[in-house]
N, C-alpha and C positions, 0 to 999 in steps of 0.2 A: 430364693430367700437369701439375703446377704449374710455373710459369715459374721459371727460374733467377734468383737475385738476386745483385747485386753491390754492393759498398760504394763510395761516392764516392771514397774514397782510392785505389781500384784504377784509377781513370781520371785521377788527377792528373797534369798535365803542367806543367812550367816551361820557358820558353824565354827566352833572353837575346839581345838584339841591341844592337849599337853603332850609334848614329845617325851616319852618314857623310854627306859633302856631297851625294851623289846621292839621299839620302833626304829632303832638306830643300827648303823653299820659299825665296822670295827674302828672307825674314826670318831665315833659318837655323834655322827650326823644323821639326820632323818633319812631313811632309805627312800629312794625315788619311787619305788613301787608302792610304799605305804602312802606317800603324798598323792600319787595318782589315784589310789583307792579312795582317799578322802575326797579328791576332786570329783571323781565319778559319782560319789554319793551326793554331795552337795548340789551338783549340777542336775542330777536325776530328780532330786526333790523340786528344784526350780522348774524343770520341764513338766513334772507332774502337776505342780500348782497352776501352771499355765493351761495345760490341756485337760485337767481333771480326769486323766486317764493313766493307765499303766504305760510306762515308756521303757524302751530298750536302747542301749547305747549303739549308735550307728557308726560314729567316727570320732576320733580325737585328733585335733590339730597338733602341731608341734608344741611340745612342752620343753622349754629351756630352763635350766636351773641356774638362775643368776647368782644366787648366794646360798651357801649351805645353811641349813637350819639345824641348830645344835640341840643336843640333849638338854631338856629343861625349858626350851623355848615354848612359848604359847603361839600356836598357829591359828590364824583366822582366815577362813575361806569364805568369800562372798561370791554369790552367783545370781545371775538374772538372765532372763530370756532376752535376746537381741532381735530375733526375727523368727517367724514361723512360715513355713511353706504349706503345702497341702497336708501332709502328715508328719513332716519333719520339723524339728525345733532346734535352733541354734542357741546355746547358752554360753555366756562369757563368765569365766571364773578368775578371780584375782586372789592371790595368796600373799598374806603378810605374816611375818614372824616377829616376835617380840621377846627380848630378854628382859623380863620384868625387873629383876634386881638392879640392872644397870640402866634401865630406861631406854634401851636402844630398840628401835623399830626399823624393819626393812621390808621392802617389797621383794618377794622371793620369786614368784611365778605368776604367769597368767596364761590362759589357753581358752580355746573354744572347743566345746563338745557338741556333738549333734546327736539328737535322740529321735526316735520314731515312736509316735503314739500308736498303741495297738488296742484292739478290742479283746474280749475274753478268749477268743479263738486264736489270738496272735496275729491277726490281719491288721495292716495299717488302717488308721481311721483319721478323718479330718480333724484339724485343730483350729482354735481361734487365731485370727490374725493378730499382729502386734501393732499397737498404736504408740510410737515413741513420743515422748513429751519434751525431754531436755535436748540441748544441742549435742551432748555426748551420745545420748540414746539414738538420735537421728543419724549421727555419723556411723555408729555401729550398725544400725539398721541398713543404711545404704551400702556399707562395706560387706554385708552378709551375702549379698548376691554374688559378688566377686569371689568371696571365700567358698561359697557353695559350688560355683562353677569350677574352681581350682580343685576342690575335693573330688568332683565328678570326673575331671580329666585324669587326675592321679589314680583314681580307681578304675580307669578304663571304661567308664560309663558315658563319657562325652568326648567328642572329638574337639581338639583345640579350636578349629575353625568355627565350631558351633557356639563357642563361648563369647558371645557379643560383649559382655561386660569386661572381658580380659583383653580385647583386641588392642587397646591403647597401651597396655602394660607390656605385651609381648610383640607389638608391632606386627600383628597378624593381618595380612592383606587378603581380601576376598579373592578367591580363585574361581575361574569359570570352568565348568565341567564340560 
């Protein structure tokens, strides 16, 4: 029986937060840990919408802080599924900050989070495939396999020579045993 397919738009989630004093560091900038917490929430909701299952965070790719987010800024986090494998789901999160009184908006962060869908006993369970529609979604979908292989290599769960999608990036030659 073929696996069910879902579109990325079906998993889209937008979350808005106001940066309050309890969210900031001594420079009145949003603490990185608070932002990561919000990113984990919004991406988990997107993964749950895609899988209709409980999901657990499996990995977080690099989160770089391009610009500080200040006290009083409005933070908008947007997440949607980019690709699903057997039980794992990759979600892209984009974070924007806005200083409403000045009208300034900025792109602050983006990252990929990976979740695993689980059953009531906590065992991994199959998830629907992703059917990308737009050119941007297709590009993220295609790149997801490379990102997955890199994650597996960094976690020690895959040997670099087994990562066929990464061969051209790292100039990995086939070796004979």
